[in-house]
mmCIF file as gemmi writes it, N, C-alpha and C atoms, coordinates in Angstrom:
data_model
loop_
_atom_site.group_PDB
_atom_site.id
_atom_site.type_symbol
_atom_site.label_atom_id
_atom_site.label_alt_id
_atom_site.label_comp_id
_atom_site.label_asym_id
_atom_site.label_entity_id
_atom_site.label_seq_id
_atom_site.pdbx_PDB_ins_code
_atom_site.Cartn_x
_atom_site.Cartn_y
_atom_site.Cartn_z
_atom_site.occupancy
_atom_site.B_iso_or_equiv
_atom_site.pdbx_formal_charge
_atom_site.auth_seq_id
_atom_site.auth_asym_id
_atom_site.pdbx_PDB_model_num
ATOM 1 N N . UNK Axp A 1 ? 0.842 -1.167 0 1 0 ? 1 A 1
ATOM 2 C CA . UNK Axp A 1 ? 0 0 0 1 0 ? 1 A 1
ATOM 3 C C . UNK Axp A 1 ? 0.897 1.243 0 1 0 ? 1 A 1
ATOM 4 N N . UNK Axp A 2 ? 0.685 2.137 -0.955 1 0 ? 2 A 1
ATOM 5 C CA . UNK Axp A 2 ? 1.476 3.353 -1.051 1 0 ? 2 A 1
ATOM 6 C C . UNK Axp A 2 ? 0.745 4.514 -0.397 1 0 ? 2 A 1
ATOM 7 N N . UNK Axp A 3 ? 1.497 5.367 0.262 1 0 ? 3 A 1
ATOM 8 C CA . UNK Axp A 3 ? 0.942 6.575 0.848 1 0 ? 3 A 1
ATOM 9 C C . UNK Axp A 3 ? 1.643 7.765 0.219 1 0 ? 3 A 1
ATOM 10 N N . UNK Axp A 4 ? 0.908 8.838 0.03 1 0 ? 4 A 1
ATOM 11 C CA . UNK Axp A 4 ? 1.48 10.034 -0.575 1 0 ? 4 A 1
ATOM 12 C C . UNK Axp A 4 ? 1.502 11.161 0.44 1 0 ? 4 A 1
ATOM 13 N N . UNK Axp A 5 ? 2.643 11.835 0.525 1 0 ? 5 A 1
ATOM 14 C CA . UNK Axp A 5 ? 2.742 13.068 1.294 1 0 ? 5 A 1
ATOM 15 C C . UNK Axp A 5 ? 3.434 14.082 0.401 1 0 ? 5 A 1
ATOM 16 N N . UNK Axp A 6 ? 3.107 15.351 0.572 1 0 ? 6 A 1
ATOM 17 C CA . UNK Axp A 6 ? 3.738 16.387 -0.252 1 0 ? 6 A 1
ATOM 18 C C . UNK Axp A 6 ? 5.24 16.404 -0.053 1 0 ? 6 A 1
ATOM 19 N N . UNK Axp A 7 ? 5.689 16.178 1.159 1 0 ? 7 A 1
ATOM 20 C CA . UNK Axp A 7 ? 7.115 16.222 1.465 1 0 ? 7 A 1
ATOM 21 C C . UNK Axp A 7 ? 7.87 15.013 0.91 1 0 ? 7 A 1
ATOM 22 N N . UNK Axp A 8 ? 7.272 13.842 1.024 1 0 ? 8 A 1
ATOM 23 C CA . UNK Axp A 8 ? 7.981 12.613 0.691 1 0 ? 8 A 1
ATOM 24 C C . UNK Axp A 8 ? 7.625 12.01 -0.655 1 0 ? 8 A 1
ATOM 25 N N . UNK Axp A 9 ? 6.514 12.433 -1.25 1 0 ? 9 A 1
ATOM 26 C CA . UNK Axp A 9 ? 6.039 11.748 -2.439 1 0 ? 9 A 1
ATOM 27 C C . UNK Axp A 9 ? 5.395 10.44 -2.014 1 0 ? 9 A 1
ATOM 28 N N . UNK Axp A 10 ? 5.541 9.413 -2.816 1 0 ? 10 A 1
ATOM 29 C CA . UNK Axp A 10 ? 4.943 8.117 -2.485 1 0 ? 10 A 1
ATOM 30 C C . UNK Axp A 10 ? 5.903 7.279 -1.654 1 0 ? 10 A 1
ATOM 31 N N . UNK Axp A 11 ? 5.378 6.69 -0.601 1 0 ? 11 A 1
ATOM 32 C CA . UNK Axp A 11 ? 6.171 5.838 0.273 1 0 ? 11 A 1
ATOM 33 C C . UNK Axp A 11 ? 5.414 4.563 0.577 1 0 ? 11 A 1
ATOM 34 N N . UNK Axp A 12 ? 6.116 3.482 0.577 1 0 ? 12 A 1
ATOM 35 C CA . UNK Axp A 12 ? 5.561 2.204 0.995 1 0 ? 12 A 1
ATOM 36 C C . UNK Axp A 12 ? 5.767 2.108 2.5 1 0 ? 12 A 1
ATOM 37 N N . UNK Axp A 13 ? 4.685 2.088 3.264 1 0 ? 13 A 1
ATOM 38 C CA . UNK Axp A 13 ? 4.783 2.06 4.719 1 0 ? 13 A 1
ATOM 39 C C . UNK Axp A 13 ? 4.398 0.719 5.328 1 0 ? 13 A 1
ATOM 40 N N . UNK Axp A 14 ? 3.955 -0.215 4.5 1 0 ? 14 A 1
ATOM 41 C CA . UNK Axp A 14 ? 3.555 -1.534 4.996 1 0 ? 14 A 1
ATOM 42 C C . UNK Axp A 14 ? 4.262 -2.626 4.207 1 0 ? 14 A 1
ATOM 43 N N . UNK Axp A 15 ? 4.303 -3.808 4.787 1 0 ? 15 A 1
ATOM 44 C CA . UNK Axp A 15 ? 4.854 -4.963 4.09 1 0 ? 15 A 1
ATOM 45 C C . UNK Axp A 15 ? 3.877 -5.398 3.004 1 0 ? 15 A 1
ATOM 46 N N . UNK Axp A 16 ? 4.261 -6.364 2.229 1 0 ? 16 A 1
ATOM 47 C CA . UNK Axp A 16 ? 3.433 -6.805 1.102 1 0 ? 16 A 1
ATOM 48 C C . UNK Axp A 16 ? 2.058 -7.313 1.531 1 0 ? 16 A 1
ATOM 49 N N . UNK Axp A 17 ? 1.933 -7.81 2.763 1 0 ? 17 A 1
ATOM 50 C CA . UNK Axp A 17 ? 0.627 -8.305 3.209 1 0 ? 17 A 1
ATOM 51 C C . UNK Axp A 17 ? -0.321 -7.173 3.616 1 0 ? 17 A 1
ATOM 52 N N . UNK Axp A 18 ? 0.173 -5.93 3.628 1 0 ? 18 A 1
ATOM 53 C CA . UNK Axp A 18 ? -0.609 -4.733 3.979 1 0 ? 18 A 1
ATOM 54 C C . UNK Axp A 18 ? -1.123 -4.731 5.414 1 0 ? 18 A 1
ATOM 55 N N . UNK Axp A 19 ? -0.662 -5.653 6.221 1 0 ? 19 A 1
ATOM 56 C CA . UNK Axp A 19 ? -1.109 -5.735 7.611 1 0 ? 19 A 1
ATOM 57 C C . UNK Axp A 19 ? -0.034 -5.339 8.611 1 0 ? 19 A 1
ATOM 58 N N . UNK Axp A 20 ? 1.195 -5.258 8.168 1 0 ? 20 A 1
ATOM 59 C CA . UNK Axp A 20 ? 2.299 -4.978 9.073 1 0 ? 20 A 1
ATOM 60 C C . UNK Axp A 20 ? 3.11 -3.804 8.545 1 0 ? 20 A 1
ATOM 61 N N . UNK Axp A 21 ? 3.592 -2.96 9.46 1 0 ? 21 A 1
ATOM 62 C CA . UNK Axp A 21 ? 4.409 -1.826 9.047 1 0 ? 21 A 1
ATOM 63 C C . UNK Axp A 21 ? 5.789 -2.309 8.619 1 0 ? 21 A 1
ATOM 64 N N . UNK Axp A 22 ? 6.45 -1.516 7.786 1 0 ? 22 A 1
ATOM 65 C CA . UNK Axp A 22 ? 7.798 -1.866 7.346 1 0 ? 22 A 1
ATOM 66 C C . UNK Axp A 22 ? 8.822 -0.989 8.072 1 0 ? 22 A 1
ATOM 67 N N . UNK Axp A 23 ? 10.067 -1.095 7.67 1 0 ? 23 A 1
ATOM 68 C CA . UNK Axp A 23 ? 11.166 -0.377 8.332 1 0 ? 23 A 1
ATOM 69 C C . UNK Axp A 23 ? 10.997 1.135 8.231 1 0 ? 23 A 1
ATOM 70 N N . UNK Axp A 24 ? 10.555 1.642 7.088 1 0 ? 24 A 1
ATOM 71 C CA . UNK Axp A 24 ? 10.38 3.091 6.922 1 0 ? 24 A 1
ATOM 72 C C . UNK Axp A 24 ? 9.313 3.601 7.881 1 0 ? 24 A 1
ATOM 73 N N . UNK Axp A 25 ? 8.223 2.903 7.998 1 0 ? 25 A 1
ATOM 74 C CA . UNK Axp A 25 ? 7.152 3.298 8.917 1 0 ? 25 A 1
ATOM 75 C C . UNK Axp A 25 ? 7.637 3.214 10.372 1 0 ? 25 A 1
ATOM 76 N N . UNK Axp A 26 ? 8.384 2.189 10.694 1 0 ? 26 A 1
ATOM 77 C CA . UNK Axp A 26 ? 8.921 2.046 12.056 1 0 ? 26 A 1
ATOM 78 C C . UNK Axp A 26 ? 9.866 3.195 12.382 1 0 ? 26 A 1
ATOM 79 N N . UNK Axp A 27 ? 10.677 3.59 11.413 1 0 ? 27 A 1
ATOM 80 C CA . UNK Axp A 27 ? 11.615 4.689 11.635 1 0 ? 27 A 1
ATOM 81 C C . UNK Axp A 27 ? 10.869 6.011 11.823 1 0 ? 27 A 1
ATOM 82 N N . UNK Axp A 28 ? 9.848 6.245 11.017 1 0 ? 28 A 1
ATOM 83 C CA . UNK Axp A 28 ? 9.035 7.45 11.177 1 0 ? 28 A 1
ATOM 84 C C . UNK Axp A 28 ? 8.405 7.481 12.573 1 0 ? 28 A 1
ATOM 85 N N . UNK Axp A 29 ? 7.868 6.367 13.004 1 0 ? 29 A 1
ATOM 86 C CA . UNK Axp A 29 ? 7.265 6.277 14.338 1 0 ? 29 A 1
ATOM 87 C C . UNK Axp A 29 ? 8.309 6.546 15.422 1 0 ? 29 A 1
ATOM 88 N N . UNK Axp A 30 ? 9.496 6.007 15.233 1 0 ? 30 A 1
ATOM 89 C CA . UNK Axp A 30 ? 10.596 6.219 16.179 1 0 ? 30 A 1
ATOM 90 C C . UNK Axp A 30 ? 10.931 7.695 16.296 1 0 ? 30 A 1
ATOM 91 N N . UNK Axp A 31 ? 11.012 8.388 15.163 1 0 ? 31 A 1
ATOM 92 C CA . UNK Axp A 31 ? 11.32 9.819 15.187 1 0 ? 31 A 1
ATOM 93 C C . UNK Axp A 31 ? 10.228 10.609 15.916 1 0 ? 31 A 1
ATOM 94 N N . UNK Axp A 32 ? 8.978 10.264 15.672 1 0 ? 32 A 1
ATOM 95 C CA . UNK Axp A 32 ? 7.87 10.961 16.349 1 0 ? 32 A 1
ATOM 96 C C . UNK Axp A 32 ? 7.962 10.727 17.857 1 0 ? 32 A 1
ATOM 97 N N . UNK Axp A 33 ? 8.138 9.477 18.277 1 0 ? 33 A 1
ATOM 98 C CA . UNK Axp A 33 ? 8.25 9.18 19.71 1 0 ? 33 A 1
ATOM 99 C C . UNK Axp A 33 ? 9.466 9.868 20.33 1 0 ? 33 A 1
ATOM 100 N N . UNK Axp A 34 ? 10.584 9.876 19.62 1 0 ? 34 A 1
ATOM 101 C CA . UNK Axp A 34 ? 11.795 10.54 20.117 1 0 ? 34 A 1
ATOM 102 C C . UNK Axp A 34 ? 11.5 11.997 20.446 1 0 ? 34 A 1
ATOM 103 N N . UNK Axp A 35 ? 10.824 12.675 19.537 1 0 ? 35 A 1
ATOM 104 C CA . UNK Axp A 35 ? 10.521 14.096 19.744 1 0 ? 35 A 1
ATOM 105 C C . UNK Axp A 35 ? 9.57 14.304 20.918 1 0 ? 35 A 1
ATOM 106 N N . UNK Axp A 36 ? 8.597 13.426 21.07 1 0 ? 36 A 1
ATOM 107 C CA . UNK Axp A 36 ? 7.643 13.547 22.171 1 0 ? 36 A 1
ATOM 108 C C . UNK Axp A 36 ? 8.336 13.295 23.516 1 0 ? 36 A 1
ATOM 109 N N . UNK Axp A 37 ? 9.147 12.25 23.573 1 0 ? 37 A 1
ATOM 110 C CA . UNK Axp A 37 ? 9.775 11.853 24.834 1 0 ? 37 A 1
ATOM 111 C C . UNK Axp A 37 ? 10.885 12.811 25.26 1 0 ? 37 A 1
ATOM 112 N N . UNK Axp A 38 ? 11.692 13.271 24.306 1 0 ? 38 A 1
ATOM 113 C CA . UNK Axp A 38 ? 12.869 14.08 24.655 1 0 ? 38 A 1
ATOM 114 C C . UNK Axp A 38 ? 12.649 15.584 24.506 1 0 ? 38 A 1
ATOM 115 N N . UNK Axp A 39 ? 11.59 15.984 23.813 1 0 ? 39 A 1
ATOM 116 C CA . UNK Axp A 39 ? 11.348 17.398 23.471 1 0 ? 39 A 1
ATOM 117 C C . UNK Axp A 39 ? 12.469 17.967 22.599 1 0 ? 39 A 1
ATOM 118 N N . UNK Axp A 40 ? 13.175 17.088 21.898 1 0 ? 40 A 1
ATOM 119 C CA . UNK Axp A 40 ? 14.21 17.501 20.946 1 0 ? 40 A 1
ATOM 120 C C . UNK Axp A 40 ? 13.766 17.104 19.551 1 0 ? 40 A 1
ATOM 121 N N . UNK Axp A 41 ? 14.231 17.867 18.55 1 0 ? 41 A 1
ATOM 122 C CA . UNK Axp A 41 ? 13.914 17.52 17.174 1 0 ? 41 A 1
ATOM 123 C C . UNK Axp A 41 ? 14.696 16.272 16.762 1 0 ? 41 A 1
ATOM 124 N N . UNK Axp A 42 ? 14.069 15.444 15.956 1 0 ? 42 A 1
ATOM 125 C CA . UNK Axp A 42 ? 14.709 14.196 15.517 1 0 ? 42 A 1
ATOM 126 C C . UNK Axp A 42 ? 15.979 14.449 14.717 1 0 ? 42 A 1
ATOM 127 N N . UNK Axp A 43 ? 16.099 15.638 14.123 1 0 ? 43 A 1
ATOM 128 C CA . UNK Axp A 43 ? 17.289 15.905 13.308 1 0 ? 43 A 1
ATOM 129 C C . UNK Axp A 43 ? 18.58 15.881 14.125 1 0 ? 43 A 1
ATOM 130 N N . UNK Axp A 44 ? 18.495 16.005 15.458 1 0 ? 44 A 1
ATOM 131 C CA . UNK Axp A 44 ? 19.702 15.93 16.279 1 0 ? 44 A 1
ATOM 132 C C . UNK Axp A 44 ? 20.32 14.533 16.239 1 0 ? 44 A 1
ATOM 133 N N . UNK Axp A 45 ? 19.551 13.548 15.791 1 0 ? 45 A 1
ATOM 134 C CA . UNK Axp A 45 ? 20.068 12.181 15.726 1 0 ? 45 A 1
ATOM 135 C C . UNK Axp A 45 ? 21.076 11.985 14.613 1 0 ? 45 A 1
ATOM 136 N N . UNK Axp A 46 ? 21.019 12.823 13.584 1 0 ? 46 A 1
ATOM 137 C CA . UNK Axp A 46 ? 21.927 12.651 12.459 1 0 ? 46 A 1
ATOM 138 C C . UNK Axp A 46 ? 21.567 11.419 11.648 1 0 ? 46 A 1
ATOM 139 N N . UNK Axp A 47 ? 22.392 11.142 10.65 1 0 ? 47 A 1
ATOM 140 C CA . UNK Axp A 47 ? 22.182 9.974 9.785 1 0 ? 47 A 1
ATOM 141 C C . UNK Axp A 47 ? 22.649 8.73 10.522 1 0 ? 47 A 1
ATOM 142 N N . UNK Axp A 48 ? 21.852 7.674 10.451 1 0 ? 48 A 1
ATOM 143 C CA . UNK Axp A 48 ? 22.19 6.397 11.099 1 0 ? 48 A 1
ATOM 144 C C . UNK Axp A 48 ? 22.427 5.366 9.993 1 0 ? 48 A 1
ATOM 145 N N . UNK Axp A 49 ? 23.692 5.171 9.587 1 0 ? 49 A 1
ATOM 146 C CA . UNK Axp A 49 ? 23.988 4.282 8.457 1 0 ? 49 A 1
ATOM 147 C C . UNK Axp A 49 ? 23.654 2.822 8.708 1 0 ? 49 A 1
ATOM 148 N N . UNK Axp A 50 ? 23.544 2.421 9.971 1 0 ? 50 A 1
ATOM 149 C CA . UNK Axp A 50 ? 23.224 1.026 10.29 1 0 ? 50 A 1
ATOM 150 C C . UNK Axp A 50 ? 21.782 0.667 9.948 1 0 ? 50 A 1
ATOM 151 N N . UNK Axp A 51 ? 20.948 1.674 9.718 1 0 ? 51 A 1
ATOM 152 C CA . UNK Axp A 51 ? 19.559 1.438 9.337 1 0 ? 51 A 1
ATOM 153 C C . UNK Axp A 51 ? 19.482 1.417 7.817 1 0 ? 51 A 1
ATOM 154 N N . UNK Axp A 52 ? 18.843 0.418 7.254 1 0 ? 52 A 1
ATOM 155 C CA . UNK Axp A 52 ? 18.782 0.242 5.793 1 0 ? 52 A 1
ATOM 156 C C . UNK Axp A 52 ? 17.756 1.177 5.149 1 0 ? 52 A 1
ATOM 157 N N . UNK Axp A 53 ? 17.904 2.468 5.441 1 0 ? 53 A 1
ATOM 158 C CA . UNK Axp A 53 ? 17.079 3.516 4.848 1 0 ? 53 A 1
ATOM 159 C C . UNK Axp A 53 ? 18.047 4.619 4.435 1 0 ? 53 A 1
ATOM 160 N N . UNK Axp A 54 ? 17.92 5.116 3.214 1 0 ? 54 A 1
ATOM 161 C CA . UNK Axp A 54 ? 18.877 6.088 2.703 1 0 ? 54 A 1
ATOM 162 C C . UNK Axp A 54 ? 18.926 7.349 3.563 1 0 ? 54 A 1
ATOM 163 N N . UNK Axp A 55 ? 20.049 8.049 3.469 1 0 ? 55 A 1
ATOM 164 C CA . UNK Axp A 55 ? 20.219 9.29 4.224 1 0 ? 55 A 1
ATOM 165 C C . UNK Axp A 55 ? 19.148 10.317 3.83 1 0 ? 55 A 1
ATOM 166 N N . UNK Axp A 56 ? 18.867 10.402 2.537 1 0 ? 56 A 1
ATOM 167 C CA . UNK Axp A 56 ? 17.851 11.339 2.046 1 0 ? 56 A 1
ATOM 168 C C . UNK Axp A 56 ? 16.471 11.004 2.631 1 0 ? 56 A 1
ATOM 169 N N . UNK Axp A 57 ? 16.107 9.742 2.646 1 0 ? 57 A 1
ATOM 170 C CA . UNK Axp A 57 ? 14.813 9.341 3.19 1 0 ? 57 A 1
ATOM 171 C C . UNK Axp A 57 ? 14.761 9.575 4.694 1 0 ? 57 A 1
ATOM 172 N N . UNK Axp A 58 ? 15.861 9.289 5.407 1 0 ? 58 A 1
ATOM 173 C CA . UNK Axp A 58 ? 15.894 9.555 6.843 1 0 ? 58 A 1
ATOM 174 C C . UNK Axp A 58 ? 15.657 11.038 7.117 1 0 ? 58 A 1
ATOM 175 N N . UNK Axp A 59 ? 16.285 11.914 6.34 1 0 ? 59 A 1
ATOM 176 C CA . UNK Axp A 59 ? 16.104 13.357 6.531 1 0 ? 59 A 1
ATOM 177 C C . UNK Axp A 59 ? 14.662 13.77 6.259 1 0 ? 59 A 1
ATOM 178 N N . UNK Axp A 60 ? 14.066 13.212 5.232 1 0 ? 60 A 1
ATOM 179 C CA . UNK Axp A 60 ? 12.672 13.532 4.913 1 0 ? 60 A 1
ATOM 180 C C . UNK Axp A 60 ? 11.734 13.033 6.008 1 0 ? 60 A 1
ATOM 181 N N . UNK Axp A 61 ? 11.997 11.848 6.542 1 0 ? 61 A 1
ATOM 182 C CA . UNK Axp A 61 ? 11.168 11.319 7.63 1 0 ? 61 A 1
ATOM 183 C C . UNK Axp A 61 ? 11.258 12.203 8.87 1 0 ? 61 A 1
ATOM 184 N N . UNK Axp A 62 ? 12.448 12.729 9.147 1 0 ? 62 A 1
ATOM 185 C CA . UNK Axp A 62 ? 12.613 13.64 10.283 1 0 ? 62 A 1
ATOM 186 C C . UNK Axp A 62 ? 11.808 14.91 10.075 1 0 ? 62 A 1
ATOM 187 N N . UNK Axp A 63 ? 11.766 15.405 8.836 1 0 ? 63 A 1
ATOM 188 C CA . UNK Axp A 63 ? 10.977 16.6 8.536 1 0 ? 63 A 1
ATOM 189 C C . UNK Axp A 63 ? 9.486 16.334 8.733 1 0 ? 63 A 1
ATOM 190 N N . UNK Axp A 64 ? 9.026 15.163 8.316 1 0 ? 64 A 1
ATOM 191 C CA . UNK Axp A 64 ? 7.622 14.802 8.51 1 0 ? 64 A 1
ATOM 192 C C . UNK Axp A 64 ? 7.324 14.671 10.003 1 0 ? 64 A 1
ATOM 193 N N . UNK Axp A 65 ? 8.23 14.066 10.763 1 0 ? 65 A 1
ATOM 194 C CA . UNK Axp A 65 ? 8.033 13.923 12.209 1 0 ? 65 A 1
ATOM 195 C C . UNK Axp A 65 ? 7.942 15.291 12.87 1 0 ? 65 A 1
ATOM 196 N N . UNK Axp A 66 ? 8.767 16.239 12.428 1 0 ? 66 A 1
ATOM 197 C CA . UNK Axp A 66 ? 8.723 17.583 12.992 1 0 ? 66 A 1
ATOM 198 C C . UNK Axp A 66 ? 7.404 18.267 12.648 1 0 ? 66 A 1
ATOM 199 N N . UNK Axp A 67 ? 6.955 18.119 11.407 1 0 ? 67 A 1
ATOM 200 C CA . UNK Axp A 67 ? 5.663 18.687 11.02 1 0 ? 67 A 1
ATOM 201 C C . UNK Axp A 67 ? 4.542 18.095 11.872 1 0 ? 67 A 1
ATOM 202 N N . UNK Axp A 68 ? 4.569 16.786 12.053 1 0 ? 68 A 1
ATOM 203 C CA . UNK Axp A 68 ? 3.556 16.122 12.872 1 0 ? 68 A 1
ATOM 204 C C . UNK Axp A 68 ? 3.585 16.671 14.289 1 0 ? 68 A 1
ATOM 205 N N . UNK Axp A 69 ? 4.785 16.788 14.837 1 0 ? 69 A 1
ATOM 206 C CA . UNK Axp A 69 ? 4.954 17.279 16.206 1 0 ? 69 A 1
ATOM 207 C C . UNK Axp A 69 ? 4.426 18.71 16.328 1 0 ? 69 A 1
ATOM 208 N N . UNK Axp A 70 ? 4.698 19.556 15.347 1 0 ? 70 A 1
ATOM 209 C CA . UNK Axp A 70 ? 4.248 20.942 15.395 1 0 ? 70 A 1
ATOM 210 C C . UNK Axp A 70 ? 2.732 21.061 15.248 1 0 ? 70 A 1
ATOM 211 N N . UNK Axp A 71 ? 2.129 20.14 14.524 1 0 ? 71 A 1
ATOM 212 C CA . UNK Axp A 71 ? 0.677 20.149 14.368 1 0 ? 71 A 1
ATOM 213 C C . UNK Axp A 71 ? -0.048 19.575 15.577 1 0 ? 71 A 1
ATOM 214 N N . UNK Axp A 72 ? 0.607 18.66 16.271 1 0 ? 72 A 1
ATOM 215 C CA . UNK Axp A 72 ? -0.01 17.966 17.405 1 0 ? 72 A 1
ATOM 216 C C . UNK Axp A 72 ? 0.885 18.1 18.635 1 0 ? 72 A 1
ATOM 217 N N . UNK Axp A 73 ? 0.941 19.3 19.16 1 0 ? 73 A 1
ATOM 218 C CA . UNK Axp A 73 ? 1.822 19.547 20.313 1 0 ? 73 A 1
ATOM 219 C C . UNK Axp A 73 ? 1.377 18.726 21.519 1 0 ? 73 A 1
ATOM 220 N N . UNK Axp A 74 ? 2.348 18.169 22.265 1 0 ? 74 A 1
ATOM 221 C CA . UNK Axp A 74 ? 1.995 17.395 23.452 1 0 ? 74 A 1
ATOM 222 C C . UNK Axp A 74 ? 1.359 18.274 24.522 1 0 ? 74 A 1
ATOM 223 N N . UNK Axp A 75 ? 0.578 17.672 25.37 1 0 ? 75 A 1
ATOM 224 C CA . UNK Axp A 75 ? -0.032 18.403 26.495 1 0 ? 75 A 1
ATOM 225 C C . UNK Axp A 75 ? 1.051 18.816 27.475 1 0 ? 75 A 1
ATOM 226 N N . UNK Axp A 76 ? 0.856 19.969 28.104 1 0 ? 76 A 1
ATOM 227 C CA . UNK Axp A 76 ? 1.842 20.388 29.1 1 0 ? 76 A 1
ATOM 228 C C . UNK Axp A 76 ? 1.363 20.083 30.494 1 0 ? 76 A 1
């Protein structure tokens, strides 16, 4: 299943069975949780070469996580 975002274009976020998230979706979720838990932007993490996701895609996912965080600010 493909998802479209203006920032990322089309991204495959699920495995072929469409029932389970894939590595890109897991990484996006990780960036969102990181920002919520630490109150720091995910971009402070830098590129993580051990993850099988390109540097360009990692940067775009961090931008989406920041947009999400800015739209849905945590409760104080």
